[in-house]
VOVEX-786546 format. One record per residue (C-alpha): residue number from 1; residue in three letters; x, y, z. Coordinates in nm, 3 decimals. Example, Ala and Ser with C-alpha at 12.3 -4.5 7.8 and 13.67 -1.06 7.14 Angstrom:
BEGIN
(guro 1 ALA (1.230 -0.450 0.780))
(guro 2 SER (1.367 -0.106 0.714))
//
This chain:
BEGIN
(guro 1 MET (0.000 0.000 0.000))
(guro 2 PRO (0.265 0.255 -0.105))
(guro 3 GLY (0.188 0.608 0.008))
(guro 4 ALA (-0.111 0.504 0.221))
(guro 5 ARG (-0.169 0.620 0.577))
(guro 6 VAL (-0.284 0.324 0.786))
(guro 7 ILE (-0.382 0.314 1.153))
(guro 8 VAL (-0.294 -0.009 1.332))
(guro 9 LEU (-0.509 -0.077 1.639))
(guro 10 GLY (-0.367 -0.333 1.883))
(guro 11 LEU (0.010 -0.354 1.940))
(guro 12 ASP (0.072 -0.711 2.045))
(guro 13 ALA (0.323 -0.909 1.838))
(guro 14 SER (0.070 -0.938 1.555))
(guro 15 GLY (0.005 -0.564 1.547))
(guro 16 GLN (0.374 -0.482 1.545))
(guro 17 SER (0.420 -0.729 1.260))
(guro 18 VAL (0.148 -0.547 1.063))
(guro 19 ALA (0.318 -0.212 1.126))
(guro 20 ARG (0.655 -0.344 1.003))
(guro 21 ALA (0.498 -0.496 0.692))
(guro 22 LEU (0.312 -0.176 0.605))
(guro 23 GLU (0.627 0.035 0.643))
(guro 24 ALA (0.823 -0.215 0.431))
(guro 25 GLY (0.558 -0.180 0.161))
(guro 26 GLY (0.583 0.198 0.151))
(guro 27 ALA (0.289 0.288 0.374))
(guro 28 THR (0.290 0.502 0.687))
(guro 29 ALA (0.180 0.299 0.990))
(guro 30 LEU (0.020 0.499 1.272))
(guro 31 CYS (-0.025 0.279 1.577))
(guro 32 TRP (-0.234 0.274 1.892))
(guro 33 ASP (-0.324 0.043 2.179))
(guro 34 ASP (-0.566 0.123 2.460))
(guro 35 ASP (-0.322 -0.024 2.712))
(guro 36 GLU (-0.063 0.233 2.820))
(guro 37 GLN (0.209 -0.021 2.899))
(guro 38 THR (0.162 -0.197 2.565))
(guro 39 ARG (0.198 0.139 2.390))
(guro 40 ALA (0.518 0.209 2.582))
(guro 41 ASN (0.662 -0.133 2.496))
(guro 42 ALA (0.578 -0.087 2.128))
(guro 43 GLU (0.729 0.261 2.122))
(guro 44 ALA (1.049 0.119 2.273))
(guro 45 GLU (1.056 -0.123 1.977))
(guro 46 GLY (1.051 0.171 1.737))
(guro 47 VAL (0.680 0.169 1.656))
(guro 48 ALA (0.539 0.511 1.564))
(guro 49 LEU (0.238 0.596 1.779))
(guro 50 CYS (-0.059 0.815 1.702))
(guro 51 ASP (-0.317 0.948 1.945))
(guro 52 LEU (-0.662 0.824 1.854))
(guro 53 THR (-0.819 1.066 2.099))
(guro 54 ARG (-0.731 1.356 1.867))
(guro 55 ARG (-1.028 1.471 1.659))
(guro 56 ASP (-0.826 1.514 1.338))
(guro 57 VAL (-0.651 1.176 1.358))
(guro 58 TRP (-0.868 1.021 1.082))
(guro 59 ASP (-0.792 1.293 0.826))
(guro 60 GLY (-0.619 1.139 0.526))
(guro 61 VAL (-0.628 0.786 0.670))
(guro 62 ASP (-0.679 0.512 0.410))
(guro 63 ARG (-0.742 0.211 0.632))
(guro 64 LEU (-0.773 0.084 0.988))
(guro 65 ILE (-0.613 -0.253 1.064))
(guro 66 ILE (-0.730 -0.417 1.386))
(guro 67 GLY (-0.578 -0.705 1.582))
(guro 68 PRO (-0.749 -1.034 1.672))
(guro 69 ASP (-0.818 -0.914 2.026))
(guro 70 VAL (-1.015 -0.614 1.904))
(guro 71 SER (-1.384 -0.702 1.867))
(guro 72 PRO (-1.553 -0.455 1.630))
(guro 73 LEU (-1.917 -0.522 1.732))
(guro 74 TYR (-1.974 -0.752 2.030))
(guro 75 PRO (-2.039 -0.744 2.319))
(guro 76 GLU (-2.046 -0.374 2.229))
(guro 77 PRO (-1.913 -0.174 1.932))
(guro 78 ASN (-1.548 -0.076 1.960))
(guro 79 ARG (-1.525 0.302 1.976))
(guro 80 TRP (-1.223 0.330 1.744))
(guro 81 VAL (-1.377 0.101 1.483))
(guro 82 ALA (-1.697 0.307 1.505))
(guro 83 ALA (-1.494 0.627 1.462))
(guro 84 ALA (-1.320 0.484 1.156))
(guro 85 MET (-1.649 0.386 0.995))
(guro 86 ALA (-1.796 0.728 1.070))
(guro 87 ALA (-1.495 0.882 0.894))
(guro 88 GLY (-1.542 0.654 0.592))
(guro 89 VAL (-1.223 0.458 0.663))
(guro 90 SER (-1.219 0.090 0.559))
(guro 91 VAL (-1.152 -0.165 0.835))
(guro 92 ASP (-0.939 -0.476 0.774))
(guro 93 ASN (-0.698 -0.709 0.954))
(guro 94 ALA (-0.362 -0.877 0.898))
(guro 95 LEU (-0.522 -1.172 0.718))
(guro 96 GLY (-0.691 -0.939 0.470))
(guro 97 LEU (-0.357 -0.769 0.400))
(guro 98 PHE (-0.194 -1.110 0.357))
(guro 99 PHE (-0.439 -1.222 0.089))
(guro 100 ARG (-0.417 -0.881 -0.083))
(guro 101 SER (-0.040 -0.930 -0.111))
(guro 102 LEU (-0.063 -1.269 -0.285))
(guro 103 ALA (-0.073 -1.358 -0.656))
(guro 104 GLU (0.124 -1.058 -0.777))
(guro 105 PRO (0.204 -1.040 -1.152))
(guro 106 GLU (0.547 -1.199 -1.097))
(guro 107 TRP (0.370 -1.523 -1.001))
(guro 108 ASP (0.322 -1.581 -1.373))
(guro 109 ARG (0.685 -1.696 -1.386))
(guro 110 PHE (0.615 -1.995 -1.162))
(guro 111 ASP (0.574 -2.335 -1.323))
(guro 112 VAL (0.350 -2.432 -1.030))
(guro 113 ALA (0.176 -2.145 -0.853))
(guro 114 PRO (0.209 -2.141 -0.472))
(guro 115 ARG (-0.094 -2.257 -0.277))
(guro 116 VAL (-0.252 -2.132 0.044))
(guro 117 ILE (-0.418 -2.387 0.272))
(guro 118 ALA (-0.642 -2.224 0.534))
(guro 119 VAL (-0.737 -2.436 0.836))
(guro 120 ALA (-1.039 -2.342 1.051))
(guro 121 GLY (-1.194 -2.519 1.347))
(guro 122 SER (-1.247 -2.505 1.720))
(guro 123 ARG (-1.019 -2.753 1.899))
(guro 124 ARG (-0.834 -2.942 1.627))
(guro 125 ARG (-0.724 -2.681 1.375))
(guro 126 SER (-0.377 -2.632 1.526))
(guro 127 LYS (-0.285 -3.000 1.510))
(guro 128 ALA (-0.438 -3.037 1.165))
(guro 129 ALA (-0.235 -2.742 1.037))
(guro 130 ALA (0.084 -2.890 1.186))
(guro 131 PHE (-0.001 -3.229 1.033))
(guro 132 ILE (-0.049 -3.072 0.688))
(guro 133 HIS (0.269 -2.866 0.713))
(guro 134 HIS (0.478 -3.167 0.819))
(guro 135 GLY (0.328 -3.380 0.543))
(guro 136 LEU (0.407 -3.124 0.274))
(guro 137 LEU (0.769 -3.099 0.386))
(guro 138 THR (0.803 -3.478 0.400))
(guro 139 VAL (0.674 -3.526 0.044))
(guro 140 GLY (0.918 -3.264 -0.081))
(guro 141 ARG (0.708 -2.950 -0.102))
(guro 142 GLU (0.819 -2.614 0.031))
(guro 143 SER (0.586 -2.520 0.317))
(guro 144 GLN (0.550 -2.247 0.577))
(guro 145 LEU (0.320 -2.256 0.880))
(guro 146 ALA (0.160 -1.929 0.986))
(guro 147 GLY (-0.123 -1.781 1.192))
(guro 148 ALA (-0.241 -1.823 1.553))
(guro 149 ASP (0.059 -1.945 1.759))
(guro 150 HIS (0.289 -1.968 1.458))
(guro 151 SER (0.463 -1.703 1.250))
(guro 152 GLY (0.252 -1.401 1.166))
(guro 153 VAL (0.100 -1.417 0.818))
(guro 154 LEU (0.294 -1.102 0.728))
(guro 155 ASP (0.624 -1.236 0.863))
(guro 156 ILE (0.667 -1.526 0.620))
(guro 157 VAL (0.895 -1.508 0.317))
(guro 158 PRO (0.727 -1.505 -0.026))
(guro 159 PRO (0.657 -1.867 -0.126))
(guro 160 GLY (0.853 -2.011 -0.418))
(guro 161 ASP (0.762 -2.225 -0.717))
(guro 162 GLY (0.516 -2.492 -0.601))
(guro 163 GLY (0.539 -2.375 -0.241))
(guro 164 ALA (0.263 -2.374 0.015))
(guro 165 VAL (0.155 -2.160 0.307))
(guro 166 VAL (-0.052 -2.338 0.573))
(guro 167 VAL (-0.247 -2.081 0.774))
(guro 168 GLU (-0.425 -2.163 1.100))
(guro 169 LEU (-0.721 -1.926 1.134))
(guro 170 SER (-0.937 -1.821 1.426))
(guro 171 GLU (-1.292 -1.692 1.388))
(guro 172 PRO (-1.186 -1.328 1.446))
(guro 173 ASP (-0.928 -1.365 1.168))
(guro 174 ILE (-1.191 -1.491 0.926))
(guro 175 ALA (-1.474 -1.262 1.030))
(guro 176 LEU (-1.308 -0.934 0.938))
(guro 177 ALA (-1.065 -1.005 0.652))
(guro 178 ARG (-1.169 -0.805 0.345))
(guro 179 ALA (-0.975 -1.039 0.115))
(guro 180 LEU (-1.017 -1.411 0.178))
(guro 181 THR (-0.904 -1.634 -0.108))
(guro 182 PRO (-0.737 -1.960 -0.001))
(guro 183 ASP (-0.677 -2.235 -0.255))
(guro 184 ILE (-0.781 -2.508 -0.010))
(guro 185 GLY (-1.005 -2.456 0.294))
(guro 186 VAL (-1.017 -2.707 0.581))
(guro 187 PHE (-1.287 -2.736 0.850))
(guro 188 THR (-1.191 -2.969 1.136))
(guro 189 ASP (-1.464 -2.935 1.401))
(guro 190 PHE (-1.697 -2.695 1.579))
(guro 191 ALA (-1.755 -2.636 1.949))
(guro 192 PRO (-1.913 -2.331 2.116))
(guro 193 HIS (-1.635 -2.105 2.241))
(guro 194 ASP (-1.555 -1.734 2.251))
(guro 195 THR (-1.913 -1.674 2.143))
(guro 196 GLU (-1.940 -1.330 2.303))
(guro 197 GLN (-1.716 -1.172 2.039))
(guro 198 HIS (-1.947 -1.295 1.762))
(guro 199 GLY (-2.282 -1.236 1.930))
(guro 200 GLY (-2.353 -1.602 2.015))
(guro 201 ILE (-2.297 -1.957 1.891))
(guro 202 GLY (-2.462 -1.889 1.554))
(guro 203 GLY (-2.240 -1.588 1.496))
(guro 204 THR (-1.929 -1.790 1.579))
(guro 205 PHE (-2.023 -2.055 1.322))
(guro 206 ALA (-2.117 -1.788 1.067))
(guro 207 ALA (-1.772 -1.633 1.107))
(guro 208 MET (-1.606 -1.971 1.046))
(guro 209 ARG (-1.836 -2.050 0.753))
(guro 210 ARG (-1.733 -1.726 0.581))
(guro 211 LEU (-1.398 -1.884 0.488))
(guro 212 PHE (-1.584 -2.123 0.257))
(guro 213 ALA (-1.889 -1.924 0.153))
(guro 214 GLU (-1.714 -1.597 0.071))
(guro 215 GLY (-1.356 -1.716 0.034))
(guro 216 GLY (-1.460 -1.971 -0.226))
(guro 217 PRO (-1.158 -2.207 -0.208))
(guro 218 ASP (-1.099 -2.427 -0.511))
(guro 219 ARG (-1.137 -2.727 -0.281))
(guro 220 ALA (-1.292 -2.763 0.063))
(guro 221 VAL (-1.204 -3.039 0.311))
(guro 222 ILE (-1.493 -3.070 0.557))
(guro 223 ALA (-1.517 -3.293 0.866))
(guro 224 LEU (-1.866 -3.436 0.908))
(guro 225 ASP (-1.839 -3.536 1.274))
(guro 226 ASP (-2.032 -3.228 1.393))
(guro 227 ALA (-2.375 -3.108 1.279))
(guro 228 GLU (-2.213 -2.783 1.163))
(guro 229 GLY (-1.971 -2.970 0.942))
(guro 230 ARG (-2.251 -3.171 0.781))
(guro 231 TYR (-2.445 -2.850 0.718))
(guro 232 LEU (-2.138 -2.679 0.573))
(guro 233 ALA (-2.056 -2.967 0.338))
(guro 234 ASN (-2.414 -2.982 0.215))
(guro 235 SER (-2.427 -2.607 0.152))
(guro 236 LEU (-2.105 -2.612 -0.052))
(guro 237 ALA (-2.153 -2.922 -0.267))
(guro 238 GLU (-2.357 -2.919 -0.587))
(guro 239 GLY (-2.479 -3.273 -0.532))
(guro 240 GLY (-2.317 -3.582 -0.386))
(guro 241 ALA (-2.069 -3.630 -0.670))
(guro 242 ASP (-1.917 -3.281 -0.638))
(guro 243 ASP (-1.553 -3.361 -0.560))
(guro 244 ARG (-1.467 -2.999 -0.492))
(guro 245 VAL (-1.583 -3.089 -0.140))
(guro 246 ILE (-1.383 -3.370 0.022))
(guro 247 LYS (-1.580 -3.514 0.313))
(guro 248 ILE (-1.383 -3.662 0.601))
(guro 249 SER (-1.474 -3.842 0.923))
(guro 250 ALA (-1.316 -4.020 1.218))
(guro 251 ALA (-1.655 -4.125 1.359))
(guro 252 SER (-1.828 -4.315 1.081))
(guro 253 LYS (-1.781 -4.482 0.745))
(guro 254 LEU (-1.866 -4.253 0.455))
(guro 255 ASP (-2.007 -4.354 0.121))
(guro 256 GLY (-2.160 -4.200 -0.187))
(guro 257 PRO (-2.038 -4.099 -0.532))
(guro 258 GLY (-1.810 -3.815 -0.422))
(guro 259 TRP (-1.460 -3.793 -0.270))
(guro 260 VAL (-1.458 -3.921 0.090))
(guro 261 ILE (-1.188 -4.007 0.344))
(guro 262 PHE (-1.264 -4.173 0.676))
(guro 263 VAL (-1.096 -4.365 0.958))
(guro 264 ARG (-1.250 -4.690 1.077))
(guro 265 LYS (-1.097 -4.958 1.301))
(guro 266 GLY (-0.755 -4.795 1.272))
(guro 267 PHE (-0.748 -4.776 0.893))
(guro 268 LEU (-0.775 -4.456 0.693))
(guro 269 ALA (-0.959 -4.518 0.366))
(guro 270 GLU (-1.000 -4.298 0.059))
(guro 271 TYR (-1.293 -4.351 -0.177))
(guro 272 ARG (-1.368 -4.177 -0.506))
(guro 273 LYS (-1.682 -4.237 -0.708))
(guro 274 GLY (-1.778 -4.517 -0.472))
(guro 275 ARG (-1.451 -4.710 -0.513))
(guro 276 GLN (-1.163 -4.740 -0.268))
(guro 277 VAL (-0.842 -4.596 -0.408))
(guro 278 ALA (-0.611 -4.589 -0.104))
(guro 279 SER (-0.572 -4.713 0.252))
(guro 280 VAL (-0.330 -4.630 0.536))
(guro 281 ASP (-0.285 -4.842 0.851))
(guro 282 LEU (-0.277 -4.604 1.149))
(guro 283 ARG (-0.289 -4.871 1.419))
(guro 284 GLN (0.086 -4.875 1.493))
(guro 285 MET (0.130 -4.499 1.473))
(guro 286 SER (0.151 -4.359 1.824))
(guro 287 GLY (-0.029 -4.029 1.865))
(guro 288 ILE (-0.286 -4.105 1.594))
(guro 289 SER (-0.509 -4.347 1.783))
(guro 290 ASP (-0.763 -4.100 1.921))
(guro 291 PRO (-1.048 -3.982 1.695))
(guro 292 SER (-0.944 -3.620 1.756))
(guro 293 ASP (-0.602 -3.706 1.611))
(guro 294 GLN (-0.746 -3.920 1.334))
(guro 295 ILE (-0.962 -3.639 1.196))
(guro 296 CYS (-0.645 -3.429 1.168))
(guro 297 ALA (-0.478 -3.715 0.982))
(guro 298 ALA (-0.777 -3.741 0.748))
(guro 299 ALA (-0.764 -3.366 0.682))
(guro 300 ALA (-0.392 -3.381 0.609))
(guro 301 PHE (-0.439 -3.682 0.381))
(guro 302 ALA (-0.708 -3.495 0.185))
(guro 303 VAL (-0.491 -3.184 0.141))
(guro 304 LEU (-0.183 -3.382 0.041))
(guro 305 ARG (-0.382 -3.584 -0.213))
(guro 306 THR (-0.520 -3.259 -0.354))
(guro 307 MET (-0.160 -3.138 -0.384))
(guro 308 GLY (-0.069 -3.450 -0.585))
(guro 309 ALA (0.106 -3.662 -0.320))
(guro 310 ALA (0.095 -4.042 -0.347))
(guro 311 PRO (-0.066 -4.247 -0.065))
(guro 312 LYS (0.260 -4.426 0.022))
(guro 313 ALA (0.444 -4.096 0.054))
(guro 314 ILE (0.170 -3.966 0.284))
(guro 315 GLU (0.186 -4.283 0.495))
(guro 316 LYS (0.560 -4.223 0.540))
(guro 317 ALA (0.488 -3.864 0.645))
(guro 318 PHE (0.232 -3.984 0.898))
(guro 319 SER (0.480 -4.229 1.050))
(guro 320 GLY (0.734 -3.951 1.096))
(guro 321 PHE (0.478 -3.719 1.250))
(guro 322 ALA (0.361 -3.995 1.485))
(guro 323 ARG (0.720 -4.048 1.603))
(guro 324 GLN (0.746 -3.677 1.683))
(guro 325 LEU (0.426 -3.696 1.887))
(guro 326 GLY (0.546 -4.008 2.066))
//
């Protein structure tokens, strides 16, 4: 955003990462945090502060970027977000900036365009993202892991030819991002949590669903072990044979004409068009015996197959990951 004036609200590590990225891209980052000590710590790190209490602070501002801990609407509207909207300033977050920065014209030189795999869920997304990242590295693909407790999405290096970025996303990340265009979207599970920030359980699920409904990934990997997952898969697929939606489960055998992957009696099975095409024995792999681990394995298997990996190569990756867990 060269030449832009951007206010960054929230100066934790993520906010400071946003400020550095904006400055590196030629923008002017003006930063604020409601906590006085956090402001002092950020200023000591060289972050330029602005005073949002000044009436003229929004003059000439192009965008407001808010951190994941800043809730724009619930349980009550954030006063700085409200002020930005009243001044006609667009509101975004780090994830939106990340997707805006991808697929620049120079990507045309790649033989294989980099891919972004976005992983959403309540309890299992972190392990699923780690599983996918490890699997990609093991099968010989360049991969970086970002988001949540990993590197900030704006701290990674630009991916290379055929590379991948695996991004673990929380509901606040997804809810506000103005650009949201992953190549592969993964839904692992849903459980009511942090509902106050989204106005209730329905709002929390709606925020998560936005990754698939508005992001429109080329392929969606959806776990069917929760009612929300079954609803999401049904709303995305144009009929049972639509293999743009890969249905996965660690609780029941799946069938039908589409692309399904499930774990039953310790074996992971892949079916396409009603026929089994691959199987992986998970029984001797420590750390992948619990259904909560097995759904992560199924998600990783689906992503790696989408990326062109062979079943035997994925099985080897799983064994290595299981040894790490053990």
